[in-house]
C-alpha positions in Angstrom: 1.9 8.6 20.8 5.6 6.6 22.1 5.8 5.4 25.4 9.8 5.1 25.0 9.1 8.9 24.8 6.4 9.6 27.1 9.7 7.5 29.5 12.9 9.9 28.0 10.4 13.6 29.0 9.1 12.5 32.7 12.7 11.6 32.9 13.9 15.0 31.6 11.2 16.8 33.3 12.2 15.3 36.7 15.6 16.9 35.9 14.4 19.8 35.2 15.6 19.8 31.5 14.0 22.7 28.4 12.5 19.8 26.1 11.7 21.4 23.0 10.3 19.9 19.6 11.8 20.6 16.8 9.5 19.5 13.4 10.7 19.6 9.8 7.5 20.3 7.6 7.2 22.0 4.6 3.8 23.8 5.5 3.5 25.8 8.2 -0.7 25.4 8.7 1.1 21.3 10.1 2.6 23.6 12.6 -0.9 23.6 14.5 -1.4 20.1 13.9 1.6 19.1 15.5 1.4 21.6 18.3 -1.7 20.0 19.3 -0.8 16.9 19.3 2.7 17.5 21.3 0.7 19.4 23.6 -2.1 17.1 23.9 0.3 13.4 24.9 3.4 15.1 25.6 2.5 18.3 27.6 2.0 21.8 26.9 6.0 22.9 28.1 7.0 21.8 25.4 8.0 24.8 23.1 7.3 23.1 19.1 9.4 25.0 16.9 9.4 24.4 12.8 12.0 24.2 10.1 11.0 24.5 6.5 13.2 20.8 5.8 15.0 18.6 7.6 18.3 19.7 7.1 17.5 23.5 8.8 17.0 21.1 12.5 20.6 21.7 12.7 19.9 25.7 12.2 17.2 25.4 14.4 19.4 23.7 17.1 22.3 25.6 17.3 19.5 28.6 17.9 18.4 26.9 21.3 21.6 26.5 22.4 22.3 29.8 21.9 19.3 31.0 23.2 19.5 28.4 26.4 23.6 29.3 27.1 24.7 25.5 26.4 27.3 23.7 23.8 25.8 21.4 21.3 27.6 18.6 23.0 25.1 19.2 25.9 22.0 19.0 23.9 20.2 15.6 23.3 18.3 15.5 19.8 16.1 12.5 19.7 14.2 11.8 15.6 13.1 9.1 13.9 15.2 10.0 10.5 17.8 7.7 10.8 20.0 10.7 7.9 19.4 13.0 10.8 20.7 11.0 13.8 24.2 10.9 11.6 24.0 14.2 10.9 23.8 15.5 14.3 26.7 13.2 15.5 28.9 14.5 12.9 29.2 17.9 14.2 28.8 16.9 17.8 25.4 17.1 19.0 24.5 13.8 21.3 21.7 12.2 18.6 19.7 8.7 19.6 17.5 7.3 16.5 14.0 6.4 18.0 12.4 3.6 16.0 8.5 3.6 15.7 6.8 0.3 15.5 3.6 0.5 14.0 1.2 -2.4 14.7 
């Protein structure tokens, strides 16, 4: 669990922002574990979406923006994989790098 993410989620909720968790994973049974973790520690109002790999996260975010009738530049994507951040920023999606520190 990340305190930084928890603070960000709290701020977004106060501003009625819809929050998604887009996770790139090879096996679908990992989705239930991810969903359980996200709902337990961050809230069950977050919709968890799985993609087959990291590259498909962009397609998922494009679909989420269409479903929510918003432009890509209105999306904020946060990830712990620097390559994803670069790829998202390159296509006009605001993306921030989350560095996970393990104590």
